[in-house]
C-alpha positions as MATLAB code, in Angstrom:
seq = 'XXXXXXXXXXXXXXXXXXXXXXXXXXXXXXXXXXXXXXXXXXXXXXXXXXXXXXXXXXXXXXXXXXXXXXXXXXXXXXXXXXXXXXXXXXXXXXXXXXXXXXXXXXXXXXXXXXXXXXXXXXXXXXXXXXXXXXXXXXXXXXXXXXXXXXXXXXXXXXXXXXXXXXXXXXXXXXXXXXXXXXXXXXXXXXXXXXXXXXXXXXXXXXXXXXXXXXXXXXXXXXXXXXXXXXXXXXXXXXXXXXXXXXXXXXXXXXXXXXXXXXXXXXXXXXXXXXXXXXXXXX';
ca = [
      79.792  -91.699  -37.051;
      79.485  -93.777  -40.008;
      79.441  -97.594  -39.090;
      81.755  -98.209  -41.872;
      84.283  -95.729  -40.092;
      84.008  -97.803  -36.884;
      84.588 -101.207  -39.061;
      87.502  -99.607  -40.684;
      89.014  -98.130  -37.504;
      88.615 -101.681  -35.624;
      90.039 -103.492  -38.586;
      93.314 -101.240  -38.737;
      93.915 -101.408  -35.211;
      93.678 -105.233  -35.117;
      95.951 -105.600  -38.200;
      98.551 -103.249  -36.510;
      98.109 -104.788  -32.870;
      97.699 -108.510  -33.749;
      98.797 -109.070  -37.445;
     101.709 -110.865  -38.957;
     104.783 -108.749  -40.195;
     106.324 -110.024  -43.337;
     109.421 -107.948  -42.934;
     112.495 -109.760  -43.864;
     110.597 -112.491  -45.632;
     110.740 -113.231  -49.361;
     108.052 -111.158  -50.601;
     106.933 -110.311  -54.359;
     105.721 -106.653  -54.059;
     108.247 -103.854  -54.221;
     108.057 -100.086  -54.300;
     108.990  -98.049  -57.350;
     112.601  -97.463  -55.803;
     113.153 -101.233  -55.944;
     112.929 -101.803  -52.058;
     110.592 -104.822  -51.039;
     107.256 -103.770  -49.941;
     106.637 -105.383  -46.506;
     102.939 -105.743  -44.764;
     101.504 -106.140  -41.562;
      98.540 -108.611  -42.370;
      95.584 -110.398  -40.877;
      94.122 -113.473  -42.133;
      90.382 -114.122  -43.001;
      89.023 -110.612  -41.918;
      85.048 -110.376  -42.241;
      83.356 -107.071  -42.414;
      79.542 -106.890  -42.706;
      77.663 -103.681  -43.883;
      73.862 -103.355  -43.887;
      72.918 -101.079  -46.620;
      69.225 -100.706  -45.103;
      70.820  -98.797  -42.285;
      73.255  -96.559  -44.199;
      75.691  -96.510  -47.237;
      79.108  -98.035  -46.138;
      81.359  -95.037  -47.232;
      83.961  -93.959  -44.432;
      84.096  -90.287  -43.486;
      87.851  -90.396  -42.274;
      88.678  -89.439  -45.642;
      86.719  -88.994  -48.877;
      86.011  -92.258  -51.230;
      85.277  -91.043  -54.865;
      81.990  -92.842  -54.889;
      81.403  -91.746  -58.590;
      84.824  -93.165  -59.583;
      84.479  -96.127  -57.822;
      80.946  -96.597  -59.515;
      82.748  -95.996  -62.928;
      85.083  -98.905  -62.322;
      82.563 -101.436  -61.348;
      80.506 -100.605  -64.398;
      83.492 -100.864  -66.536;
      83.756 -104.525  -65.067;
      80.309 -105.895  -64.989;
      78.275 -103.603  -67.426;
      80.706 -102.586  -70.073;
      82.739 -105.827  -69.558;
      85.712 -104.056  -70.710;
      89.511 -104.746  -70.265;
      90.600 -101.672  -71.836;
      91.584  -98.681  -69.656;
      90.394  -95.984  -72.428;
      86.849  -96.882  -71.346;
      87.608  -95.665  -67.638;
      87.437  -91.944  -66.416;
      90.009  -92.828  -63.847;
      93.780  -93.883  -64.314;
      93.770  -96.841  -61.610;
      94.906  -99.366  -64.057;
      97.323  -97.380  -66.386;
     100.387  -99.184  -65.008;
      99.208 -102.574  -66.087;
      97.837 -101.651  -69.627;
      99.563 -102.306  -72.875;
     100.161  -99.414  -75.542;
      96.661 -100.016  -76.892;
      95.032  -99.542  -73.215;
      94.415 -103.502  -72.613;
      94.993 -105.213  -69.563;
      94.377 -108.598  -71.180;
      92.080 -111.333  -70.302;
      91.164 -109.913  -66.996;
      88.341 -108.206  -65.055;
      85.583 -107.185  -67.618;
      86.958 -109.475  -70.191;
      86.234 -112.395  -68.059;
      82.818 -111.288  -66.998;
      81.890 -110.858  -70.685;
      83.268 -114.317  -71.763;
      80.450 -116.399  -73.281;
      79.302 -119.942  -71.906;
      76.562 -122.027  -72.627;
      74.179 -122.760  -69.669;
      71.124 -125.234  -70.459;
      71.611 -124.731  -74.109;
      71.761 -121.154  -74.208;
      74.857 -118.658  -74.695;
      75.117 -116.326  -71.734;
      77.881 -114.325  -69.736;
      78.426 -114.176  -66.140;
      76.512 -110.977  -65.551;
      73.496 -112.034  -67.788;
      73.363 -115.120  -65.854;
      73.049 -113.352  -62.565;
      70.517 -111.048  -63.803;
      68.378 -113.919  -65.305;
      68.742 -115.956  -62.423;
      67.449 -113.178  -60.148;
      64.511 -112.961  -62.264;
      63.410 -116.493  -62.571;
      64.903 -118.181  -59.604;
      65.679 -115.715  -56.828;
      66.303 -118.155  -54.380;
      69.012 -120.113  -56.166;
      72.135 -120.510  -54.321;
      74.079 -120.710  -57.296;
      73.888 -116.850  -58.318;
      77.523 -115.562  -58.601;
      80.264 -114.230  -60.767;
      83.816 -115.278  -60.325;
      86.605 -113.386  -62.046;
      89.394 -115.906  -61.140;
      89.305 -118.298  -64.292;
      92.628 -120.194  -64.191;
      92.536 -120.245  -67.880;
      92.867 -116.526  -68.287;
      95.454 -115.738  -65.577;
      98.515 -116.308  -67.976;
      97.191 -113.876  -70.254;
      95.840 -111.198  -68.225;
      98.101 -108.291  -66.930;
      96.941 -109.004  -63.248;
      95.049 -111.402  -61.094;
      91.909 -110.244  -59.711;
      91.746 -109.001  -56.036;
      88.018 -109.017  -55.623;
      87.309 -112.293  -57.490;
      83.750 -113.334  -56.437;
      80.422 -111.987  -55.664;
      77.718 -114.427  -54.637;
      74.202 -112.682  -54.565;
      71.676 -114.238  -52.075;
      67.918 -113.373  -51.432;
      66.158 -113.274  -48.118;
      62.813 -111.777  -46.893;
      62.154 -109.624  -44.070;
      58.871 -110.330  -42.164;
      56.366 -107.948  -43.078;
      57.846 -106.576  -46.390;
      56.418 -107.289  -49.847;
      59.766 -106.903  -51.413;
      62.719 -109.355  -51.345;
      66.220 -108.477  -49.954;
      69.321 -109.002  -52.269;
      72.424 -109.649  -50.335;
      76.057 -110.166  -51.527;
      79.019 -111.912  -50.277;
      82.340 -110.276  -51.751;
      85.284 -112.604  -51.665;
      88.762 -110.846  -52.015;
      92.149 -112.855  -51.928;
      94.184 -109.956  -51.156;
      93.879 -106.286  -50.039;
      95.752 -103.008  -49.653;
      93.678 -101.716  -46.904;
      94.736  -98.062  -47.141;
      94.601  -97.937  -50.972;
      91.602 -100.096  -51.832;
      89.389 -101.058  -48.731;
      86.684  -98.467  -48.793;
      86.898  -98.160  -52.596;
      86.106 -101.821  -52.935;
      83.217 -101.686  -50.295;
      81.682  -98.670  -52.047;
      81.881 -100.059  -55.459;
      80.181 -103.237  -54.664;
      77.562 -101.728  -52.431;
      76.764  -99.823  -55.462;
      76.728 -102.674  -57.531;
      74.326 -104.435  -54.986;
      71.979 -101.379  -55.091;
      71.828 -101.517  -58.754;
      71.169 -105.109  -59.224;
      68.672 -104.835  -56.408;
      66.880 -101.938  -58.041;
      66.534 -103.655  -61.514;
      65.033 -106.611  -59.779;
      62.556 -104.703  -57.542;
      64.333 -105.806  -54.459;
      65.706 -104.134  -51.373;
      69.497 -103.964  -51.119;
      70.489 -105.808  -47.777;
      73.882 -106.719  -46.445;
      77.230 -106.788  -48.052;
      79.414 -109.083  -46.384;
      83.295 -108.441  -47.183;
      85.548 -111.631  -46.829;
      89.388 -110.649  -47.231;
      91.641 -113.476  -47.166;
      94.873 -111.437  -46.768;
      93.999 -107.801  -45.447;
      97.159 -106.079  -45.192;
      98.986 -102.554  -44.386;
     102.276 -101.883  -46.260;
     104.942 -100.779  -44.137;
     105.174  -97.183  -45.734;
     101.553  -96.813  -45.173;
     101.638  -97.575  -41.306;
     102.243  -93.967  -40.297;
      99.470  -92.801  -42.738;
      96.914  -95.319  -41.292;
      97.974  -94.460  -37.708;
      96.924  -90.711  -38.288;
      93.861  -91.485  -40.231;
      92.240  -93.516  -37.602;
      92.505  -90.803  -35.196;
      90.473  -88.370  -37.238;
      87.143  -86.805  -36.335;
      84.235  -88.659  -37.559;
      81.039  -87.735  -39.441;
      77.663  -89.220  -40.347;
      77.522  -91.650  -43.337;
      76.475  -89.780  -46.405;
      73.310  -90.470  -48.145;
      73.694  -92.308  -51.366;
      70.654  -93.225  -53.695;
      70.136  -94.160  -57.361;
      68.142  -92.814  -60.171;
      64.855  -94.288  -59.446;
      63.916  -94.183  -63.290;
      66.577  -96.757  -64.097;
      65.231 -100.478  -64.190;
      67.774 -101.976  -66.772;
      71.005 -102.628  -65.315;
      72.786 -101.815  -68.792;
      71.476  -98.372  -68.580;
      72.943  -97.053  -65.390;
      75.818  -94.660  -65.509;
      77.983  -93.150  -62.798;
      75.721  -90.090  -62.894;
      72.904  -92.303  -61.739;
      74.444  -92.326  -58.151;
      73.482  -89.411  -55.891;
      75.655  -88.691  -53.180;
      74.432  -86.013  -50.588;
      75.860  -84.709  -47.012;
      79.251  -86.271  -47.573;
      81.411  -84.653  -44.874;
      85.081  -86.117  -44.626;
      88.355  -85.307  -43.205;
      91.079  -84.146  -45.676;
      92.069  -86.164  -48.641;
      95.403  -88.329  -48.463;
      97.106  -87.543  -51.767;
     100.160  -89.333  -53.571;
      99.798  -92.660  -51.465;
     102.751  -94.883  -52.421;
     101.511  -98.160  -54.371;
     103.430 -101.317  -54.188;
     103.916 -103.151  -57.483;
];
């Protein structure tokens, strides 16, 4: 089975068996029918995925790897905050009539700042540091910029990615790792989507720096299962398991800004049936 399946099943079981139930508490989220959306939650979940072993896609149900790639490129490559630049519709509910989600996500990545006398943005800073100073402990992006929150349509959930370089004995190439910090996660709707998209991002950044993609460490402050998702999760984690898919990148791309979602190759991805019409709390 996929190691991502094992991690996902163990996380869900731990949340359901040992988590805190917010039922009856004052909570912000609600369902489209107006009822409060309660959760069972765990604090401080940490999951580790080693991309040298396999790609971390679950097989319990299919994760749309190319669509996840599209969104992560929308944020870090296009640096866009407009849903018309996306092929999916995941942010439609938060967009204004012109398609903008305000000062959030890609807008924040693309904000210019001055670093040592030169104007740059967050992603260009990361790419330059990995080229020029790969062992720096200061290579990160951070989407949670307080001065932008009031004019953004939503606060970022995955908010920071810290890149860290290591070296395997006997290898000529450096290894690129990432810590992904997430303040809040709807486990059913978003867990493997986020894992997959940041795994692809790590692979892309590693490739353009001639590095090996290594560990993705996913830190979730509040990992939760919504009340209406509990029976779906209970069924999902009992499904048959399959080997992880093989996921690779177009080896001819050496410029991060030249990648497209079609440069991600997915092979041998056998999964359980998709879950359609997942209720989403707002």
